[in-house]
Legacy VTK file of the C-alpha trace (Angstrom):
# vtk DataFile Version 3.0
C-alpha trace
ASCII
DATASET POLYDATA
POINTS 199 float
1.892 -24.612 0.953
-1.570 -25.424 2.291
-2.111 -21.840 3.469
-1.421 -20.584 -0.073
-4.065 -22.875 -1.500
-6.596 -21.837 1.127
-5.943 -18.199 0.249
-6.212 -19.052 -3.456
-9.615 -20.674 -2.856
-10.760 -17.625 -0.887
-9.771 -15.228 -3.683
-11.437 -17.440 -6.288
-14.622 -17.727 -4.220
-14.808 -13.954 -3.654
-14.224 -13.287 -7.344
-16.904 -15.688 -8.564
-19.384 -14.637 -5.864
-18.888 -10.980 -6.779
-19.482 -11.711 -10.452
-22.689 -13.566 -9.574
-23.876 -10.620 -7.496
-23.105 -8.267 -10.383
-25.306 -10.390 -12.641
-28.047 -10.379 -10.000
-27.733 -6.640 -9.321
-31.280 -5.300 -8.937
-32.772 -2.635 -11.128
-34.681 0.427 -10.026
-37.926 -1.520 -9.552
-36.399 -4.348 -7.473
-37.835 -5.255 -4.110
-36.270 -4.343 -0.799
-35.333 -7.965 -0.042
-33.366 -8.410 -3.271
-31.658 -5.061 -2.748
-30.617 -6.095 0.743
-29.394 -9.556 -0.258
-27.288 -8.356 -3.194
-25.766 -5.302 -1.546
-25.393 -7.085 1.780
-23.590 -9.848 -0.104
-21.190 -7.309 -1.570
-20.440 -6.008 1.926
-19.737 -9.501 3.302
-17.483 -10.403 0.362
-15.618 -7.118 0.759
-14.923 -7.997 4.380
-13.619 -11.428 3.353
-11.380 -9.801 0.744
-9.883 -7.586 3.438
-8.873 -10.739 5.311
-7.416 -12.176 2.087
-5.323 -9.083 1.465
-4.117 -9.113 5.058
-2.644 -12.567 4.497
-1.382 -11.677 1.011
0.433 -8.674 2.480
2.109 -10.872 5.080
3.125 -13.298 2.374
4.628 -10.602 0.156
6.293 -8.880 3.097
4.377 -6.245 5.028
7.646 -4.377 5.584
7.774 -3.402 1.905
6.579 0.125 1.278
4.499 -0.851 -1.757
2.804 -3.699 0.106
1.893 -1.426 3.023
0.701 1.288 0.637
-1.328 -1.241 -1.331
-2.987 -2.608 1.789
-3.880 0.845 3.124
-5.225 1.957 -0.265
-7.281 -1.214 -0.557
-8.751 -0.741 2.920
-9.715 2.864 2.152
-11.256 1.866 -1.185
-13.143 -1.053 0.327
-14.500 1.142 3.116
-15.851 3.596 0.554
-17.436 0.798 -1.487
-18.994 -0.794 1.593
-20.477 2.577 2.588
-21.866 2.997 -0.923
-23.392 -0.497 -0.860
-24.897 0.120 2.572
-26.539 3.364 1.506
-27.715 2.043 -1.863
-28.962 -1.380 -0.825
-29.990 -1.032 2.816
-30.429 2.579 3.952
-32.146 4.007 0.871
-34.696 1.170 0.457
-35.483 1.417 4.186
-36.159 5.143 3.852
-38.308 4.656 0.751
-40.368 1.921 2.425
-41.507 4.170 5.270
-44.877 5.904 4.872
-44.440 9.655 5.019
-47.120 12.254 5.670
-45.200 14.684 3.486
-43.126 12.817 0.825
-41.434 16.042 -0.228
-39.762 16.164 3.178
-37.655 13.138 2.245
-36.245 14.754 -0.888
-33.185 16.311 0.796
-32.261 12.943 2.340
-32.732 11.127 -0.975
-30.587 13.728 -2.706
-27.900 13.312 -0.047
-27.948 9.511 -0.421
-27.765 9.700 -4.207
-24.876 12.141 -4.096
-23.002 10.019 -1.564
-23.422 6.870 -3.679
-22.267 8.736 -6.788
-19.072 9.810 -5.040
-18.258 6.849 -2.795
-18.375 4.106 -5.432
-16.011 5.673 -7.995
-13.749 6.891 -5.197
-13.599 3.387 -3.734
-12.745 1.863 -7.109
-10.070 4.497 -7.653
-8.374 3.618 -4.367
-8.657 -0.103 -5.082
-7.111 0.380 -8.516
-4.192 2.217 -6.907
-3.841 -0.707 -4.496
-3.774 -3.166 -7.411
-0.982 -1.109 -8.964
1.125 -1.305 -5.784
0.553 -5.027 -5.269
1.175 -5.852 -8.924
4.584 -4.174 -8.923
5.591 -6.342 -5.955
4.096 -9.465 -7.534
6.197 -8.905 -10.662
9.288 -8.466 -8.507
8.735 -11.811 -6.766
8.556 -13.592 -10.110
4.851 -13.854 -10.920
5.036 -11.774 -14.085
1.775 -13.013 -15.603
-0.600 -12.023 -12.800
1.506 -8.919 -12.187
1.054 -7.736 -15.764
-2.681 -8.442 -15.537
-2.849 -6.313 -12.379
-0.844 -3.504 -13.958
-3.181 -3.554 -16.969
-6.278 -3.475 -14.768
-4.856 -0.581 -12.751
-3.884 1.321 -15.907
-7.399 1.028 -17.329
-9.094 2.025 -14.082
-6.735 4.889 -13.250
-6.682 6.469 -16.717
-9.721 8.774 -16.302
-9.755 9.560 -12.548
-11.164 13.044 -13.074
-14.148 11.617 -14.960
-14.922 8.776 -12.545
-17.745 10.533 -10.633
-19.581 11.075 -13.921
-19.273 7.489 -15.166
-22.397 5.368 -15.507
-23.234 2.484 -13.215
-22.453 -0.019 -15.969
-18.931 1.336 -16.379
-18.348 1.225 -12.630
-19.596 -2.367 -12.485
-17.185 -3.171 -15.309
-14.422 -1.860 -13.043
-15.499 -4.339 -10.363
-15.459 -7.102 -12.983
-11.882 -6.153 -13.936
-10.890 -6.460 -10.281
-12.516 -9.897 -10.157
-10.359 -10.971 -13.089
-7.267 -9.943 -11.136
-8.473 -11.813 -8.046
-8.801 -14.943 -10.178
-5.271 -14.381 -11.453
-4.034 -14.129 -7.876
-5.894 -17.323 -7.000
-4.270 -19.158 -9.892
-0.817 -17.878 -8.959
-1.257 -18.716 -5.280
-2.413 -22.188 -6.240
1.025 -22.745 -7.692
2.725 -21.380 -4.544
3.545 -17.724 -5.059
6.984 -16.888 -3.677
6.937 -15.116 -0.331
8.987 -12.103 0.703
12.722 -12.008 0.116
LINES 1 200
199 0 1 2 3 4 5 6 7 8 9 10 11 12 13 14 15 16 17 18 19 20 21 22 23 24 25 26 27 28 29 30 31 32 33 34 35 36 37 38 39 40 41 42 43 44 45 46 47 48 49 50 51 52 53 54 55 56 57 58 59 60 61 62 63 64 65 66 67 68 69 70 71 72 73 74 75 76 77 78 79 80 81 82 83 84 85 86 87 88 89 90 91 92 93 94 95 96 97 98 99 100 101 102 103 104 105 106 107 108 109 110 111 112 113 114 115 116 117 118 119 120 121 122 123 124 125 126 127 128 129 130 131 132 133 134 135 136 137 138 139 140 141 142 143 144 145 146 147 148 149 150 151 152 153 154 155 156 157 158 159 160 161 162 163 164 165 166 167 168 169 170 171 172 173 174 175 176 177 178 179 180 181 182 183 184 185 186 187 188 189 190 191 192 193 194 195 196 197 198
């Protein structure tokens, strides 16, 4: 179906664009413009992915408990990631760019922002991994074993150390996003060959 191929292209585009943004992720000394472009790009792609998963859920059957659970979990996880990206790439650089008469007065706000980022990003990835688990079980049931097994593997890796997630480094968390991108590409490939719809 044409709609399947459009959805496949959307998943593939979001996956590749996310990987490019990961490569371009700014360091600590990056300028405000680069911070805004990269993190703003993540936010836009996350919004597009929400649309993709809305259509995927309809295709798989939104009446299925696992599909509904997966969609809700993905929305919660994406919201947390978008909040983290907003704080890290837009709010924090804006605060740091303002001249302050007493720089020490900004320390509590900076501490709050850093703590929020450190909690929101791993929490968002944890919810998204749980969503991948739910979707992958359904995908296996409708006959797409390959992409389903990939999703189950991604979820297993990302859900193994949930207690340790807040303490993980940024590189490990970005690796989690890369794993998700691999699953998105698998979905795109499967949809390109017309994934079966709900029973």
